[in-house]
C-alpha positions, 0 to 999 in steps of 0.5 A: 500500500502506498504511503500517505504523504499527509497523514501524520504531518503538520500543515501550515505550522498549526494543523496536525493531521491524525487520520484519513476520513474519506476520499473520492472525486473531491480529493481526500479528507483528513481529521486533524487538530490544532497544535495549540489547542488539541481539543479543537478538532477539524477536517482538512480537505486536500487535492494535488495541486496538479489536479485537472478541473481543481475544485478546492480554490473554488470552494475557498472563494465560496467560504470567503464569501460565506463568512460565518453564516449558520448552517455551514462549516467554518473555514479556518485556514487554506494553503499548501502542504510543506512540499507544495504538492497539495492544496489544503482547506481546513474547516469544521469537523462535522458529524455523519451525513444524511446519506449515512444516517438514513442507512442506519435507519433502514433506508428511510427517516420518519416523516417528522424528521424529513419535514424538519430537514425540509425546513432547515434545508430551505434556509440553507439554500436561501443563504447560498443564493443570497450570496449569488451562488448556486450549489449544483450538487445538493444530495443527502451525502452533502448534508451533515449534522453538527457534532455539538448540535446533532439537530442542526443540518449543515450543507457541505462540499462547495467544489461545484458552486457557481455564480448565477449573479454578478452584482445585480445582474443575473447570468444569461441563459445560453441554452444547452450544451454545458454538460451535466453538473452534480450527481445524476440521481439528484440532478435537475432535468435541466442539468441533464439537458446541459442548461446553466444551473440557477436557483430553481435547480438547487430546489429540484435537487433538494426535492429529490433529496427529501423524497429519497429520505422519506421513501427510501428510493427514487424510481431511477435510483438504481439506473446508471445510464444518464439518458435512462435516468433523464427519461425516467425523471421525465416520465413521472409527474410531480404528483406521482413522485410525491404520492402519499406525502404531504402537499409541501413535497409537491409544492417544492418539486412543482415550484422548482420545475416551473420557475423561470431561469432567473426567477427567485424562488418563494423560499418563505412560502415553501418553508411555511408549507413544511412548517404547516405540515409539521404543526398539522400533525402536532410536531414542532420545528425543533424536534428530536430527530431520528438519529438523536433517539 
């Protein structure tokens, strides 16, 4: 097995890397701690500096714009390894992803938990969009819980973020031909068609995320061909996809598909529909979630 060149090293004279947490197309993530306060644990995202289509500089720029907004990891540092061969982004260490947690619950969450995720998720999307960005890869894997506050959902992985607005001006709709962005299971129909992604597309991906958490599957979950996934998404009506669920799910999915390219979503209206669904069943917005039991 090849030696890991980052594990056991100190980055930027401050962060002691203890072990690898995960790896994938986004690079490798490590657990580390602050040399001057060992109780302060962090996550370090890394990628080789010669990576084609590098995402870490893009993510760093987003974190600078984000600041310390609630519901997102805090960025502590950004730089390179001592030999200059890897970029490293130091951020908050979080708990498990909703993807991992739902599999601990036999594939689905309770309706109460999914509705609460819906309420929080709309706030997260509203925050990103208010900064002029779209996430472009909303899915259960990229929504994690806080370590200190496990009822708090945090959105992560901003390597694919893109500006949909420059100043007050919305980007132009250049038609198709941009290629799919995101993950095929959760990508919007317009992403499959190669359209530039805007706020409506994050909402559609979030709708598919909630449907997965509530039902355990989407009709195209096991399909690998991008073309077949697109055909499946187009073959089901919004009502069919949201069957047996409260009307707020239909409101979210229908609105996301019907919005114009540059139209601002009705975040408050969508969020209120989820809150009403909770209250109608005697549940509170701040409830104990499934993984807290």
